C-alpha positions in Angstrom: 30.8 -22.6 -37.3 27.4 -21.0 -36.3 27.5 -18.2 -34.2 26.4 -17.5 -30.4 24.1 -14.6 -32.8 22.6 -17.6 -34.5 22.0 -20.0 -32.0 20.3 -17.3 -29.5 18.6 -14.3 -31.4 16.5 -16.2 -34.0 15.9 -19.3 -32.0 14.4 -16.7 -29.2 12.5 -14.5 -31.9 10.9 -18.0 -33.1 9.7 -19.2 -29.6 8.0 -15.7 -29.2 6.1 -16.1 -32.7 5.1 -19.4 -31.3 4.0 -17.6 -28.4 1.9 -15.3 -30.1 0.4 -17.8 -32.3 -0.9 -19.4 -29.2 -2.7 -15.9 -28.6 -4.6 -15.8 -32.0 -5.3 -19.6 -30.8 -6.7 -18.3 -27.3 -9.0 -16.0 -29.2 -10.1 -18.2 -32.2 -10.9 -20.8 -29.1 -12.8 -18.1 -27.4 -15.2 -17.2 -30.3 -15.9 -20.8 -30.5 -16.9 -21.5 -27.5 -18.1 -18.2 -26.2 -15.7 -17.8 -23.4 -13.8 -14.7 -22.4 -10.3 -15.2 -23.9 -8.7 -13.1 -20.9 -9.8 -16.2 -18.7 -7.3 -18.3 -20.1 -4.5 -15.8 -19.0 -4.4 -16.7 -15.4 -4.6 -20.7 -16.2 -2.5 -22.6 -14.2 -1.0 -26.2 -15.0 -1.0 -27.1 -11.2 -1.7 -24.8 -8.6 2.0 -24.9 -7.4 3.1 -22.9 -10.9 3.0 -20.3 -12.6 0.0 -19.2 -14.5 -0.1 -18.4 -18.3 0.8 -15.0 -18.1 3.6 -15.8 -15.4 4.9 -18.4 -18.5 5.0 -16.0 -20.8 6.7 -13.3 -18.6 9.5 -15.8 -17.7 9.8 -16.6 -21.7 9.9 -12.9 -22.7 12.6 -12.3 -19.3 14.7 -14.8 -20.6 14.9 -13.7 -24.2 15.8 -10.3 -23.5 17.9 -11.1 -20.3 20.0 -13.7 -22.2 20.7 -11.6 -25.0 21.8 -8.1 -22.9 23.9 -10.7 -20.5 25.9 -12.2 -23.4 26.1 -8.8 -25.3 26.8 -6.9 -22.5 23.9 -4.3 -22.9 21.4 -3.2 -20.6 17.6 -5.4 -21.0 14.9 -3.3 -21.0 12.4 -3.9 -17.9 9.0 -4.6 -18.2 6.4 -4.5 -15.2 4.9 -8.4 -14.5 1.4 -7.2 -14.7 0.2 -9.0 -17.9 -3.7 -9.9 -17.6 -5.2 -9.9 -20.8 -4.1 -11.6 -24.1 -3.8 -7.9 -25.1 -1.1 -7.4 -22.5 0.7 -10.5 -23.5 0.9 -9.5 -27.0 2.3 -6.2 -26.3 4.9 -7.8 -24.1 5.8 -10.2 -26.6 6.3 -7.3 -29.1 8.2 -5.2 -27.0 10.7 -8.2 -26.6 10.8 -8.7 -30.4 11.7 -5.0 -30.9 14.1 -5.4 -28.7 15.8 -8.6 -30.1 15.7 -6.6 -33.7 18.0 -4.1 -32.2 21.0 -6.8 -31.7 23.2 -7.2 -34.4 25.7 -10.5 -34.7 28.5 -7.8 -34.1 27.2 -7.1 -30.4 27.3 -11.2 -29.9 30.8 -11.4 -30.9 33.0 -12.9 -28.3 29.9 -13.8 -26.0 30.6 -17.5 -25.8 33.7 -16.6 -23.3 31.9 -14.0 -21.6 31.5 -14.7 -17.9 27.6 -14.9 -16.8 26.8 -14.8 -13.4 23.1 -15.8 -12.4 21.1 -16.6 -9.1 18.3 -18.4 -9.5 16.6 -19.3 -6.3 19.5 -17.5 -4.7 22.0 -19.9 -6.1 24.9 -18.0 -7.6 26.1 -19.9 -11.1 28.8 -18.8 -12.9 28.8 -19.8 -16.6 30.9 -18.9 -19.4 28.4 -17.3 -22.5 28.2 -20.8 -24.7 27.7 -22.7 -21.4 24.8 -20.6 -20.2 23.2 -20.3 -23.4 22.9 -23.8 -23.6 22.7 -25.1 -20.7 21.0 -22.7 -18.8 19.5 -20.0 -21.3 17.9 -22.2 -23.9 16.6 -25.1 -21.7 14.6 -22.3 -19.3 13.2 -20.5 -22.6 11.7 -23.4 -23.7 10.5 -24.9 -20.3 8.5 -21.6 -19.9 7.1 -22.0 -23.8 6.1 -25.7 -23.1 4.1 -25.1 -19.8 2.4 -22.0 -21.7 1.5 -25.0 -24.4 0.6 -27.4 -21.7 -1.8 -24.9 -20.0 -3.7 -24.4 -23.1 -3.5 -28.0 -24.3 -5.2 -28.7 -21.0 -7.6 -26.3 -21.4 -9.2 -28.0 -24.4 -7.5 -25.6 -27.2 -6.5 -27.1 -30.7 -2.6 -26.7 -29.9 -0.3 -29.9 -30.8 3.3 -30.4 -31.8 3.0 -28.7 -35.2 1.8 -25.4 -33.0 4.7 -25.8 -30.7 7.1 -26.1 -34.0 5.7 -23.1 -35.7 5.3 -22.4 -39.1 8.6 -23.2 -41.5 7.5 -20.7 -44.2 
């Protein structure tokens, strides 16, 4: 039976790698079109949604906070002040560095660990397995998908295979 570790850390790592690949696409697009790559960092899908930077921040936060909650440890804190592609790349690197410190042993028993979150001020208590499957992973992929959609709506050559990432 797959472990909580295998259904969390590697999945978050892959999603963050895919977000990093999007940053490469932004830089390539900017070079091709003569635009500033950092202009896209503040792009939004629609006015009442977070900009691209916010999507990256929330994906990063979801990855690190989920693992910290499940492992019963503190997550690193990052200021949400990214305004450039380089800033977003740095945030992804810091998140990946944190995830790399987590071992399968650190996640043992996390399927039954009680996790409490308060989205929008609404307190929800989960058991770890339900938290991961029904809240954390869907939330993470919502923000990865929204980042994809922002870039796609701005004319970048990103498609389903970009979203799925490299299989090598």
